[in-house]
C-alpha positions in Angstrom: 83.4 61.1 103.9 81.6 62.9 107.1 80.2 66.3 106.0 81.0 68.6 108.8 79.5 71.9 109.2 81.0 74.8 111.8 78.6 77.4 113.5 80.8 80.0 115.1 84.1 81.1 113.5 85.6 81.9 116.9 89.2 80.4 117.9 87.0 77.1 118.4 85.5 77.3 115.1 89.2 77.8 113.4 90.5 74.9 115.4 87.4 72.6 114.2 88.5 73.6 110.9 92.4 72.4 111.4 91.4 69.4 113.1 88.9 68.2 110.1 92.1 68.8 108.3 93.6 66.0 110.1 90.8 63.6 110.0 91.0 62.1 106.5 87.5 61.0 106.6 85.8 64.1 107.4 85.3 67.1 105.2 84.2 70.8 105.9 80.9 71.2 104.2 80.3 74.9 105.3 81.4 77.0 108.0 77.7 79.7 109.5 78.4 82.8 110.6 76.2 86.0 112.4 78.4 88.2 110.8 78.3 89.4 107.3 80.0 86.6 105.7 82.0 88.5 102.9 83.9 89.4 106.5 84.9 86.3 107.2 87.9 84.1 105.9 88.3 80.8 106.1 91.3 78.3 105.9 90.0 75.4 104.0 89.7 76.3 99.6 86.4 76.5 98.1 84.2 75.9 101.5 81.3 78.9 101.7 81.2 80.9 104.2 77.2 81.3 104.8 74.8 83.6 106.7 73.8 81.3 109.9 70.0 83.1 109.1 70.4 80.3 105.7 71.2 77.1 107.6 68.1 75.2 107.4 69.0 75.5 103.3 71.7 73.2 104.3 69.8 71.0 106.1 70.8 67.8 103.6 74.1 68.8 103.0 76.0 68.2 106.2 76.0 65.2 108.6 77.0 66.8 111.7 76.7 70.2 112.7 79.2 71.4 115.1 78.5 74.3 117.1 81.1 76.9 118.6 78.9 78.9 121.0 79.5 80.1 124.1 78.4 78.2 126.8 76.8 81.3 128.9 73.8 82.1 126.8 74.6 80.8 123.0 74.9 77.2 123.1 71.3 76.8 125.3 69.6 78.5 122.7 71.4 77.3 119.6 72.0 73.2 120.4 68.4 72.4 121.2 67.1 74.9 118.0 69.8 73.2 115.7 69.2 69.5 116.8 65.8 70.2 115.0 67.5 70.3 112.1 70.9 68.8 112.2 73.1 65.9 113.9 74.8 68.1 116.6 78.3 68.3 118.9 78.3 71.5 121.6 81.1 71.8 123.9 78.9 73.0 126.6 81.1 73.3 129.8 78.5 74.9 132.7 78.7 72.2 134.7 75.9 72.7 137.4 73.5 73.3 133.8 74.7 70.2 132.4 71.5 68.2 133.4 68.9 70.6 131.9 70.9 71.6 128.5 70.7 67.8 128.3 67.2 67.3 129.0 66.3 70.2 126.3 68.5 68.6 123.5 67.1 65.9 124.2 63.7 66.7 123.7 64.3 68.4 120.4 66.8 66.1 118.9 64.2 62.7 119.8 61.8 64.6 118.2 63.8 65.5 115.2 64.8 62.0 114.8 68.4 63.3 115.5 71.4 62.7 117.7 73.2 65.1 119.3 76.2 65.4 121.7 76.8 67.5 124.5 79.8 68.9 126.8 82.2 67.3 124.3 86.0 68.4 124.9 88.4 67.7 127.3 86.5 69.1 130.7 83.8 68.4 130.3 84.8 65.7 128.4 88.6 63.3 128.8 88.5 64.8 132.2 85.0 63.1 132.5 85.7 60.0 131.1 89.0 59.6 133.1 86.6 60.4 136.4 84.1 57.8 136.0 86.6 55.5 134.7 88.9 55.5 138.2 85.8 55.6 139.9 84.6 52.4 138.7 87.7 50.6 139.1 88.5 52.5 142.9 85.5 52.4 144.6 86.7 53.4 147.6 88.8 56.3 147.3 88.3 60.4 146.4 89.0 62.3 143.7 91.0 65.4 142.8 91.2 67.2 140.0 93.5 70.8 139.0 93.8 72.7 136.5 96.5 74.8 134.6 98.9 75.9 134.4 96.8 77.6 132.0 95.1 80.8 130.5 91.2 80.9 131.9 89.4 83.1 129.2 86.5 83.5 131.6 88.7 84.8 134.2 90.8 86.9 131.6 87.5 88.8 130.2 86.4 89.6 134.1 89.7 91.2 134.4 89.3 93.1 131.3 85.7 94.7 132.9 87.7 96.0 135.9 87.5 99.8 135.3 91.0 101.1 134.3 92.5 97.8 132.8 92.9 98.2 129.1 94.0 94.3 128.3 94.7 91.6 130.6 95.1 87.5 131.1 94.7 85.5 133.8 96.6 81.5 134.2 95.1 79.5 136.7 97.7 77.6 139.1 97.9 74.2 140.4 99.2 74.8 144.0 102.3 72.2 143.7 102.7 71.0 147.3 98.7 70.5 147.2 99.3 68.5 144.1 102.2 66.6 145.5 100.2 65.8 149.0 97.4 64.0 146.4 99.6 61.9 144.6 101.6 60.7 147.5 98.2 59.2 148.2 97.9 61.5 151.6 94.2 62.2 150.7 94.0 65.8 151.8 90.8 67.6 152.4 91.8 71.4 150.4 89.9 74.4 150.3 89.3 76.1 147.1 92.2 78.4 148.1 94.4 75.4 149.0 94.1 74.3 144.9 94.5 76.6 142.9 96.3 80.1 143.1 95.2 83.0 140.2 98.2 85.0 138.4 96.9 88.1 136.7 99.1 89.8 133.9 97.0 93.7 133.3 97.7 96.5 131.0 96.6 99.7 132.7 94.6 102.5 130.7 96.4 105.7 130.6 96.2 107.2 134.1 94.5 104.1 136.1 95.2 103.6 139.7 97.0 100.8 139.9 96.3 100.2 143.8 92.8 100.4 142.7 92.9 98.3 140.5 94.7 95.3 142.0 92.1 95.6 144.9 89.4 95.2 142.4 90.3 92.2 140.8 91.7 90.6 144.2 88.2 90.9 146.0 86.1 90.0 142.8 83.5 87.3 144.6 83.3 84.1 142.4 86.6 84.9 140.4 89.3 86.1 142.5 88.4 86.6 146.1 88.8 82.7 147.1 92.2 82.3 145.5 95.4 83.7 146.4 96.0 86.1 143.5 98.9 87.7 142.2 98.8 91.0 139.9 101.3 91.8 137.3 101.4 95.3 136.1 103.0 94.6 131.9 103.0 96.5 129.2 101.0 96.2 125.9 104.0 95.0 123.9 104.7 92.4 126.6 101.7 91.2 127.1 101.4 90.5 122.8 104.8 89.4 123.3 105.0 86.9 126.5 101.1 86.1 126.8 100.1 85.3 123.0 98.4 81.7 123.1 95.7 80.2 124.9 97.4 77.3 126.7 96.0 75.0 129.4 96.0 71.8 131.0 95.7 70.1 134.4 95.3 66.2 136.1 92.3 64.2 137.2 93.9 62.0 140.0 91.9 59.4 142.4 93.4 57.7 144.9 91.7 54.4 146.8 92.7 51.7 148.7 92.2 47.8 147.6 92.4 44.7 149.9 90.1 42.8 152.7 91.2 45.7 154.8 92.1 48.3 152.3 95.6 47.8 153.0 97.3 48.3 149.4 96.7 52.3 148.3 96.7 53.4 144.6 97.0 56.8 142.6 95.4 56.7 138.6 96.2 59.9 137.4 95.6 61.0 133.6 97.2 65.0 132.7 97.2 66.9 129.7 99.6 69.7 128.8 98.3 71.9 126.1 100.2 74.3 123.6 96.2 75.7 122.4 92.9 74.8 124.4 90.9 75.3 121.8 92.6 73.7 118.8 92.6 70.4 121.5 89.2 71.0 122.6 88.1 71.0 118.6 90.7 67.8 117.7 88.3 66.0 120.9 85.1 67.3 119.2 85.9 66.0 115.9 86.6 62.6 116.6 83.2 62.3 118.6 81.2 64.0 115.5 82.7 60.9 113.7 80.5 58.8 116.6 77.7 61.3 116.2 77.6 59.8 112.4 77.8 56.7 113.2 75.4 56.4 115.1 73.1 58.3 113.4 73.5 55.9 110.9 72.2 53.2 113.0 68.8 55.0 113.5 70.0 56.1 117.2 68.3 59.4 118.3 67.8 62.0 121.6 71.0 63.3 123.0 74.2 61.7 124.4 77.2 62.5 126.7 81.1 61.2 126.4 79.5 58.7 129.0 77.5 57.2 126.1 79.9 56.7 123.5 81.6 53.7 122.9 85.2 54.2 121.9 85.4 52.1 119.1 83.0 54.8 117.3 85.5 57.5 118.1 88.0 56.0 115.4 88.4 55.7 111.7 90.1 52.1 112.0 88.4 49.2 111.4 87.1 46.9 114.6 90.0 44.5 112.9 92.8 47.0 112.9 92.0 48.5 116.9 92.0 45.2 117.9 95.6 44.2 116.1 97.0 48.0 117.2 95.7 49.2 119.8 94.3 46.2 122.1 
């Protein structure tokens, strides 16, 4: 059995717990929290909830530690620190800072003789793999990534910080005309605005100026200013009834040419339609935790990404079973 620990028990941590339940060769050893452990109730009977201050006491009791913090401030500090004690997996998703994060985690993991995997999930993660495979297969081509329709947790948080907003959620929506042009092999040059729209569902505080709130959202730099954005004002009851979930998904597409003169065109497409973004991300992470445990048993150390992990390491099946049933 692969003994897994979870640091952080939010949406992602709970998703990891659910994924462990579905994998017969994994077990949840403990959940670590910055909160008062007495206030955190997990779903798995008999699993202790421990203060993160005591995590070092579990150094030899956990095979892989899954770190479920946020990418903005938590993971850049947590992953290198915990890689000194455990084999670790995180879901760091700030694309521009991945090289820096990799270097920091790699140094810590190598010094401790541990294996670390960063940026594991669906993007970065499964989408990254599909971009790489498609680039290798169609070197003369173009990449397109579309996200949604789905809830962007970062953009939803940005909405809720606008003065006058009591609550809100934001959906990222691919522009259908752009998606169809790519699928048709037209190789369009697309601006940010032409690829996605943003749809906001907002609950106003009592007495708030709706027009001012809408203007503040639509002109927000880095979040909404570069997109066609629609703002819907709804009640708290409507938000709870119609927008309680965290769905997401998207498409990775590469178009390319083969033949002596590029006479034949091809389209590679990978798509996801997810009822729960954090639960799917967690399912990817637990499969990769199995791979990290195996690499550790082989004496490997240092930081890895999904690009470095052979697919067979993800499966609980033997090599013979994989070849017989999946090849």
